[in-house]
C-alpha positions, 0 to 999 in steps of 0.5 A: 164774188164778194164774200163780204156780201155773202156774209151779209146776206146770211146775216140779213136773212137770219135777222129776218128769221128772228124778227118773224119768230118774235111775230109768230110766237109773241105777236111782237110783244117782247119783254127783254131788250134783245126781243124788243130789238128783233121785234122793232128792228129786225125787219131792217134785214129786208133793207139790207137785202134790197141794197145788196140786190141793187149793187149785185145786179149792177156789178153783174151786168155792167159792161156786158152786152145784155138783151132785156129778154136775156136778163129777165129770163135769168132773173125768172129762172133764179127767183121764181121756181123756189118762190112758187114751190114754197108759196104752194106749200104755204097754200097747203098749210093754209088749207089745212090749218088756217083756222088755227093760225092768227089772221091767216085766210086762204083764197084761190084768187089771191094765191094766183095773184101771189104767184104772178107777183101782183100786189093784192090785199091779203084775205086776212085783212092785214095789208098787201101781202101774198100767200107766202107773206115774205114774198112782198119783198119779191114783188119789189124785186121782180118789179125792179128787175123788170125796170132794170131789164128794160133799161137795156133797150138804151145805151148803157151810159143811160141805164142809171138815169133810165132806171132812176127815172122809172122808179120815180115815175112808178112810185111818185106818180103812177103809184100816187095816182092809182094807175099802179098799186099803191104798194109801189108808192113806198120809198123802200123801192129807192134802196135798189138805187142806193145799191146801184150807187155803191156798185158805181163807187166800187167799180171806180175804186172808191170803196177802200179796203180797211179795218178801223174806218169800216168798223167806225161806219158800221158802228154809226150805222148800227147806232142809227138803226137802233135809235131810228124807226121806220117812219121815213124808211129810206132815210132812217133805215135805207141809208144806214143799210147802205152804210152797212153794205159799204162797210162790209165790202170795205172789210172784204179781206177779212171775209175772202175765201171763207167757204162757210160764209159763202155757203151761208150766203148761198142758202140765204134765199132759201132761209128767207122763203122757208123760215116762216113755214118752219116757225109756224110748225114750231109754234104749233108744236109749242102750243100743243106740247106746252113747250117754251117758245125759245126751246121751240125756236132752238129746234127751228133754227137747225131745221131751217138751216138744214132745209135751206141747205137742201133747198139750195142744192136740190131746188134752187141750184139743181132746178136752175141748171135743169131749166137752163139746160132746157132753154139752152137746148131750144133754138136761138136760146144759147145766147139768151142764157149767156149771162152768168147767174146772179144770186139774190 
C-alpha cells in the first residue's frame, strides 16, 4: 500500500466537495480568489482520481494470473453496491424535492440507465449525467475496468498495448462515429493510461523517493493547473495531474505509516458519493433558515466526514465482505475471488 496515494485520494475527494459546494450554493459565481479557484479548478480532483485508478489497477494486477471474470467481479463488488445505494437515495430526494432543486428532474428510465452505467442525457437537460450526477466518472471507470479485464484474454506482455488500442478505438473511432455514446469521445479517458504509465515507472524503480525534486514537480504541476483551463483536458489537466501523482509517490517516506491519512483515503469513495446529497441538504437548510452559505458548509463538512466513515465501514467494507463470502461459498467461485481488493 502506498500511503501517499491514500492521502492524495482524500485530497482529491475533498477538492471535488469544495467544487460542488460552489456549484450548489453559488452556481459557480464566486467572488473571492479561493472561491474562484474551487469553482474553476476544483473539478481537477476527478483527473487525479483517474490517474490514481490507472496506476493502482495496473500495480495490483501485474504479474498475477487473473481471469477476466475474476477481475471484473472484484471491481463490481467494490464499486457497485455503494453507488447503487446512494443513487437510489438521490432518486428518492428527486422524487420528494426536485421542484426545489435547480435543473433536477427525475425519470425512471434514466434511473435504470444510471444504475447500469449507461451514459444518457439527464432529464434536467444539462448533459450526459446519471441520477447521482457524480456517477459520470464511474461510467468511465467501469468502462475502463471492462477493457482492462478483457486484456487478460491475451498474454500479459500485450496487456498495455491492447488496453491502449481499445481506448483509442472507443474514443477516436466508435465514439466519433456514433457506434458508442459520444460520452466516450472525451480525452479524459486517456488519463487512465497516464496512471498505467506511472505504474510501469514505479515497478521499474524510476520514481525515486526524495523531497526537493518532488516538491518542485508539485509546484510546477500546481502552476499549470492554476493557469490552464480544461479546454484541452488531457494536456492541461491530465498531464499536471499525473505529475501530482508522481510527486506524491516520490514523497512516500513522509506519508508512510500514517493511519489518519490511510483512513481518510479509505473513506474517499464514500465522500465522493455522499457529498452532493449532504450539500443539497445544507443548501435547503441555508435557504429555509437564512443561514450564511459558508456556515452551512461548515456544518456539512463534518457530516460528510462522519457519514463517509460509517459508509466505508458498514456499507463498503461490510457489504463487500458479505458478498465476497457469498460468492466464495458457491461452487467454483473460490478462485474467482482470489484477487485482493483494490481501492477506488
